C-alpha positions as CSV (number, residue, x, y, z in Angstrom):
1,M,0.0,0.0,0.0
2,E,1.4,3.4,-1.0
3,F,0.7,6.2,1.4
4,K,2.7,8.9,-0.3
5,L,0.8,11.4,-2.5
6,T,2.0,12.0,-6.0
7,R,3.2,15.4,-7.0
8,E,0.0,16.1,-8.9
9,Q,-2.1,15.1,-5.9
10,K,-0.1,17.4,-3.6
11,R,-0.6,20.2,-6.1
12,L,-4.3,19.5,-6.3
13,R,-4.7,19.7,-2.5
14,K,-2.6,22.8,-2.2
15,D,-4.4,24.6,-5.1
16,V,-7.8,23.9,-3.5
17,L,-6.6,24.9,-0.1
18,C,-5.3,28.3,-1.4
19,F,-8.6,28.8,-3.2
20,A,-10.5,28.2,0.0
21,K,-8.4,30.6,2.0
22,E,-8.8,33.3,-0.6
23,H,-12.5,32.9,-1.5
24,L,-14.3,30.7,0.9
25,F,-13.0,31.4,4.4
26,D,-15.5,33.7,6.1
27,A,-16.6,34.7,2.6
28,S,-20.3,34.9,3.4
29,E,-20.2,37.0,6.5
30,N,-22.2,40.2,6.3
31,G,-21.8,43.5,8.1
32,N,-23.6,42.5,11.3
33,G,-21.5,39.4,11.9
34,S,-24.2,36.9,10.8
35,V,-23.8,34.7,7.7
36,A,-25.9,33.9,4.7
37,F,-25.4,31.7,1.7
38,S,-23.6,33.5,-1.1
39,R,-24.5,32.5,-4.7
40,D,-21.5,34.6,-5.8
41,V,-19.2,32.3,-3.8
42,W,-20.9,29.3,-5.3
43,K,-20.2,30.7,-8.8
44,K,-16.5,31.0,-7.9
45,C,-16.6,27.3,-6.9
46,G,-18.2,26.7,-10.3
47,E,-15.4,28.6,-12.2
48,L,-12.8,26.3,-10.6
49,K,-15.2,23.3,-11.3
50,I,-15.3,22.3,-7.6
51,T,-19.0,21.9,-8.3
52,G,-18.1,19.2,-10.8
53,L,-15.0,17.5,-9.2
54,H,-15.9,13.9,-10.3
55,V,-17.9,14.8,-13.3
56,P,-16.2,13.6,-16.5
57,D,-14.6,16.3,-18.7
58,T,-16.9,15.3,-21.5
59,H,-19.7,16.8,-19.4
60,G,-17.7,19.8,-18.3
61,G,-16.2,18.5,-15.0
62,L,-12.7,17.8,-13.8
63,G,-13.0,14.0,-14.1
64,Y,-11.3,13.2,-10.8
65,D,-11.6,9.7,-9.3
66,S,-12.9,9.3,-5.8
67,T,-9.4,9.5,-4.2
68,D,-8.6,12.8,-5.9
69,T,-12.1,14.2,-5.2
70,G,-11.5,13.4,-1.5
71,L,-8.1,15.2,-1.6
72,A,-9.8,18.3,-3.1
73,L,-12.4,18.2,-0.3
74,E,-9.6,17.8,2.3
75,G,-8.0,20.9,0.8
76,L,-11.2,22.8,1.1
77,G,-11.5,21.9,4.8
78,A,-7.9,22.7,5.6
79,G,-8.2,26.0,3.8
80,G,-11.0,27.1,6.2
81,A,-14.0,26.6,4.0
82,G,-17.0,26.9,6.4
83,G,-19.6,24.3,7.0
84,G,-22.3,26.1,5.1
85,M,-20.5,26.0,1.7
86,I,-19.1,22.5,2.4
87,T,-22.6,21.2,3.2
88,S,-24.1,22.7,0.0
89,L,-21.2,21.4,-2.1
90,S,-21.6,17.9,-0.6
91,A,-25.4,17.8,-1.1
92,H,-24.9,19.0,-4.7
93,L,-22.0,16.7,-5.6
94,F,-23.0,13.5,-3.9
95,S,-26.8,13.5,-3.3
96,V,-27.5,14.8,-6.9
97,V,-24.5,14.5,-9.2
98,S,-23.3,11.1,-8.1
99,P,-26.7,9.3,-8.7
100,L,-27.1,11.1,-12.0
101,L,-23.7,9.9,-13.1
102,H,-24.4,6.3,-12.1
103,F,-28.1,5.9,-12.9
104,G,-28.8,8.6,-15.5
105,S,-29.6,7.9,-19.1
106,D,-27.5,9.6,-21.8
107,A,-30.4,12.1,-22.3
108,Q,-30.5,12.9,-18.6
109,K,-26.7,13.3,-18.4
110,N,-26.6,15.5,-21.5
111,A,-29.4,17.7,-20.1
112,Y,-28.1,18.3,-16.6
113,L,-24.5,17.4,-15.9
114,T,-22.7,20.2,-17.6
115,S,-24.7,22.9,-15.9
116,L,-24.4,21.1,-12.5
117,A,-20.6,20.7,-13.0
118,D,-20.0,24.4,-13.8
119,G,-22.2,25.7,-11.0
120,T,-24.8,27.2,-13.3
121,R,-27.3,24.8,-11.6
122,M,-27.4,23.8,-8.0
123,G,-28.8,20.4,-7.0
124,A,-30.9,19.3,-4.0
125,S,-32.2,16.0,-2.8
126,A,-35.7,15.8,-1.4
127,M,-36.1,12.5,0.6
128,T,-36.6,13.4,4.3
129,E,-40.1,13.8,5.6
130,D,-41.3,14.9,9.1
131,K,-42.8,11.6,10.0
132,T,-40.5,9.1,8.2
133,G,-37.0,10.5,8.7
134,T,-34.2,10.1,6.2
135,W,-35.3,6.7,4.8
136,S,-38.5,4.8,5.1
137,D,-40.6,2.5,2.9
138,D,-43.6,4.5,4.2
139,L,-43.0,7.8,2.5
140,A,-46.1,10.0,2.5
141,T,-45.2,11.7,-0.8
142,V,-46.8,9.8,-3.7
143,A,-46.4,9.7,-7.4
144,E,-49.5,8.6,-9.3
145,K,-49.3,7.4,-12.9
146,D,-51.4,9.5,-15.3
147,G,-51.0,8.5,-18.9
148,D,-47.4,9.1,-19.9
149,S,-46.7,11.3,-16.8
150,F,-46.5,11.0,-13.0
151,V,-48.2,13.4,-10.6
152,L,-46.2,14.1,-7.4
153,T,-48.0,15.1,-4.2
154,G,-46.5,15.5,-0.7
155,Q,-44.0,17.5,1.4
156,K,-40.3,17.1,2.1
157,S,-38.5,18.6,5.1
158,F,-34.9,19.5,5.8
159,S,-33.9,19.6,2.1
160,I,-30.3,21.0,1.9
161,N,-29.9,23.6,-0.8
162,A,-33.7,23.7,-1.5
163,P,-34.1,27.5,-1.3
164,E,-31.3,28.0,-3.8
165,A,-31.6,24.8,-5.9
166,D,-32.4,24.7,-9.6
167,L,-32.8,20.9,-9.8
168,F,-34.3,18.4,-7.3
169,L,-34.1,14.7,-7.0
170,V,-37.5,13.9,-5.4
171,Y,-38.3,10.5,-3.9
172,A,-41.9,9.4,-3.9
173,K,-44.0,6.3,-3.3
174,T,-45.0,4.5,-6.5
175,N,-45.4,0.9,-5.5
176,S,-46.3,-0.3,-8.9
177,G,-45.9,-4.0,-8.1
178,G,-42.4,-4.2,-9.6
179,V,-39.4,-6.0,-8.1
180,G,-38.1,-2.9,-6.3
181,N,-39.1,-1.3,-3.0
182,G,-42.0,0.8,-4.3
183,I,-40.2,4.2,-4.2
184,T,-39.0,6.1,-7.3
185,C,-36.6,8.9,-7.8
186,F,-37.7,11.8,-10.1
187,I,-35.7,14.7,-11.6
188,V,-37.7,17.8,-11.0
189,P,-36.7,21.4,-12.1
190,K,-37.4,24.2,-9.7
191,D,-39.8,25.9,-12.1
192,A,-42.1,22.8,-12.3
193,S,-45.7,23.9,-11.7
194,G,-46.8,23.1,-8.2
195,L,-43.3,22.9,-6.7
196,D,-42.8,25.5,-3.9
197,V,-39.9,25.8,-1.4
198,V,-40.3,27.4,2.1
199,P,-36.9,28.3,3.6
200,L,-36.1,27.1,7.2
201,E,-34.2,29.2,9.7
202,K,-31.5,27.3,11.5
203,S,-30.5,27.7,15.1
204,M,-27.8,25.1,15.3
205,G,-25.0,24.3,12.9
206,A,-23.7,26.4,10.0
207,S,-26.3,29.2,9.7
208,D,-25.4,29.8,6.0
209,T,-26.6,26.4,4.8
210,P,-29.8,26.9,2.8
211,V,-32.4,24.5,4.0
212,G,-36.1,24.3,3.2
213,R,-39.3,22.4,2.9
214,V,-40.3,21.3,-0.5
215,H,-44.0,21.3,-1.2
216,L,-45.3,19.2,-4.1
217,N,-48.8,20.2,-5.1
218,E,-49.7,17.9,-8.0
219,V,-46.4,18.4,-9.8
220,R,-46.6,16.7,-13.1
221,V,-43.4,15.2,-14.6
222,P,-42.8,13.0,-17.7
223,E,-41.7,9.4,-17.5
224,S,-38.3,10.6,-18.8
225,A,-37.8,12.3,-15.4
226,I,-37.5,8.9,-13.7
227,L,-33.9,8.2,-12.5
228,G,-32.9,4.6,-12.1
229,G,-36.2,3.0,-12.9
230,V,-39.7,2.8,-11.5
231,D,-39.7,1.4,-7.9
232,E,-35.9,1.5,-7.8
233,G,-35.5,4.7,-5.8
234,K,-33.9,2.9,-2.8
235,K,-30.9,1.9,-4.9
236,V,-30.5,5.5,-6.1
237,F,-30.7,6.9,-2.6
238,E,-28.3,4.4,-1.1
239,W,-25.8,5.0,-3.8
240,A,-26.0,8.8,-3.1
241,A,-25.7,8.2,0.7
242,T,-22.7,6.0,0.3
243,W,-20.9,8.6,-1.8
244,E,-21.8,11.4,0.7
245,R,-20.6,9.4,3.7
246,G,-17.4,8.3,1.9
247,M,-16.5,11.8,0.9
248,L,-17.5,13.8,4.0
249,G,-14.7,12.2,6.0
250,S,-12.2,14.0,3.8
251,V,-13.7,17.4,4.6
252,Y,-13.5,16.7,8.3
253,V,-9.8,15.6,7.9
254,G,-9.2,19.1,6.5
255,W,-10.9,20.7,9.4
256,L,-8.9,18.5,11.8
257,D,-5.7,19.4,10.1
258,N,-6.5,23.1,10.4
259,L,-7.4,22.7,14.1
260,V,-4.2,20.8,15.0
261,E,-2.0,23.4,13.3
262,M,-3.8,26.2,15.1
263,C,-3.5,24.5,18.5
264,I,0.2,23.6,18.0
265,K,1.0,27.2,17.2
266,E,-0.9,28.4,20.2
267,A,0.7,25.9,22.5
268,R,4.2,26.9,21.3
269,T,3.8,30.7,21.4
270,R,1.5,31.5,24.3
271,K,3.1,31.4,27.7
272,Q,1.9,30.9,31.2
273,G,4.5,32.4,33.4
274,K,7.9,31.5,31.7
275,L,6.8,28.3,30.0
276,P,4.8,27.8,26.8
277,I,1.4,26.4,27.6
278,G,2.3,23.3,25.5
279,K,4.7,22.3,28.3
280,H,1.7,21.6,30.5
281,Q,0.3,18.1,30.0
282,S,-3.3,19.4,30.3
283,V,-2.6,21.2,27.0
284,S,-0.1,18.9,25.3
285,H,-2.3,15.8,25.8
286,K,-5.3,17.5,24.3
287,V,-3.2,18.4,21.2
288,T,-1.9,14.8,21.1
289,D,-5.4,13.4,21.1
290,M,-6.3,15.8,18.3
291,K,-3.3,14.6,16.3
292,I,-4.3,10.9,16.8
293,N,-7.9,11.6,15.7
294,L,-6.5,13.5,12.6
295,E,-4.3,10.6,11.5
296,V,-6.8,7.9,12.1
297,S,-9.5,9.9,10.3
298,R,-7.1,10.5,7.3
299,L,-6.5,6.8,7.0
300,L,-10.2,5.9,7.2
301,S,-11.2,8.7,4.7
302,R,-8.7,7.6,2.1
303,K,-9.7,3.9,2.5
304,A,-13.4,5.0,2.0
305,A,-12.4,7.0,-1.1
306,W,-10.6,4.0,-2.5
307,S,-13.6,1.7,-1.8
308,L,-15.9,4.1,-3.7
309,S,-13.6,3.7,-6.7
310,Q,-14.0,-0.1,-6.5
311,E,-17.9,0.3,-6.2
312,Q,-17.9,-1.8,-3.1
313,A,-21.5,-1.0,-2.2
314,D,-21.6,-3.4,0.8
315,D,-18.3,-2.2,2.2
316,A,-18.5,-0.5,5.6
317,S,-15.6,2.0,4.9
318,A,-17.9,5.0,4.1
319,P,-20.0,5.0,7.3
320,I,-17.0,4.1,9.4
321,S,-15.0,7.0,8.0
322,K,-18.0,9.4,8.3
323,L,-18.8,8.4,11.9
324,F,-15.3,8.5,13.3
325,A,-14.2,11.7,11.5
326,S,-17.4,13.6,12.4
327,E,-17.2,12.7,16.1
328,S,-13.4,13.4,16.1
329,V,-13.9,16.9,14.7
330,L,-16.5,17.8,17.3
331,Q,-14.3,16.5,20.1
332,S,-11.3,18.3,18.7
333,A,-13.2,21.5,18.4
334,L,-14.0,21.3,22.1
335,D,-10.4,20.5,22.8
336,A,-9.3,23.5,20.9
337,V,-11.5,25.7,23.1
338,H,-9.6,24.2,26.1
339,V,-6.3,25.0,24.5
340,F,-7.2,28.6,23.6
341,G,-9.0,29.2,26.9
342,D,-10.4,32.7,27.1
343,Y,-9.0,33.5,23.7
344,S,-11.4,31.1,22.1
345,I,-14.1,33.7,22.3
346,L,-12.2,36.1,20.0
347,K,-13.5,36.4,16.5
348,E,-10.0,36.1,14.9
349,F,-9.7,32.4,15.9
350,Q,-13.2,31.5,14.5
351,L,-13.7,28.7,17.1
352,N,-17.4,29.5,17.5
353,A,-17.9,28.9,13.7
354,T,-15.8,25.8,13.9
355,L,-17.9,24.4,16.8
356,Q,-21.1,25.1,14.9
357,D,-19.7,23.4,11.8
358,A,-18.6,20.4,13.9
359,L,-22.1,20.1,15.4
360,E,-23.6,20.0,12.0
361,S,-21.1,17.4,10.8
362,N,-22.7,14.9,13.1
363,F,-26.0,15.2,11.3
364,L,-25.0,15.6,7.7
365,G,-25.2,12.4,5.7
366,G,-27.1,10.8,8.6
367,G,-26.4,10.9,12.3
368,A,-24.3,8.5,14.4
369,Q,-27.1,5.9,14.6
370,A,-27.7,6.0,10.9
371,Q,-24.0,5.3,10.3
372,R,-24.0,2.4,12.8
373,R,-27.1,0.9,11.1
374,A,-25.2,1.1,7.8
375,I,-22.2,-0.6,9.4
376,V,-24.4,-3.3,10.9
377,K,-25.9,-3.9,7.4
378,A,-22.4,-4.2,5.9
379,L,-21.6,-6.8,8.6
380,G,-24.6,-8.9,7.7
381,L,-26.0,-8.6,11.2
């Protein structure tokens, strides 16, 4: 096994890191200190094709494999890209673009991938409902066959990107008696008649993540809007979830890398009396634990990225990586507050934003129990 990155991979990570420091770090903050999603920043990501990292160049993307995509995301995190933009990019890339790449027909790919890759369009997934959670065979949203069309009726909650999205992947109950699970995925543009989005205001996690409810009031879509086949929506959703889980660990590795560097610098330069605070075990052991979490998370995330390239759908690497890295970044953010002490409240260190991002990392792509259920399934238990 080769752990050393190639020259090209090092350059990729560094280039994305520099881009994040210049354009994404604190980019959406407004004058009163609050934050809001910035479509201008999104367009900058599109100009660099970060919105199409793993889209083939034939469809306007960069054509990276899963390993290089993970390294690019690691660079974003290490460069200080906030949770809001990271969350939007992840939802776009892995909940929408990945299933389109794998399940989409040639016509669907030609219609949507280029504009998704260059950031002209933003994608959102609409699965979660208030009473059924992230995944259930008992979705309340239904799609009724009507001639050569389907009519979608229902409501989705907590749809990331929904207030800004141009394209939705909507999951609805069809149950046509086929061999699948009775749920179908539909590609629905934002201007479809009967589709309305109500933004939700967040009080926890990155406040600049656009989240909303998606109301479907007899939205009519053609059969050509079906992604992956009638009653085959579960396979589409699980593919998207595996990619999201497998890639998110790389983002958190970037955040951990940034936190470790910040804390090492603080431990070496700030003194208590005549000694640097890093000479005290209460500080040095915290930083040590952070470094351990970073290195283990890095190994797990790169294993997860490699597994995605092998299309090992039953492999537990993705949920293991996501679970360990997200819990590690939250614990490390709390440890960083311990290292910085009173200084952690100062805006220049951005630890409040880091803590908010770390909190959200434990819910994005499914919470801890969702990851454990995925691991249990992979173990055949």
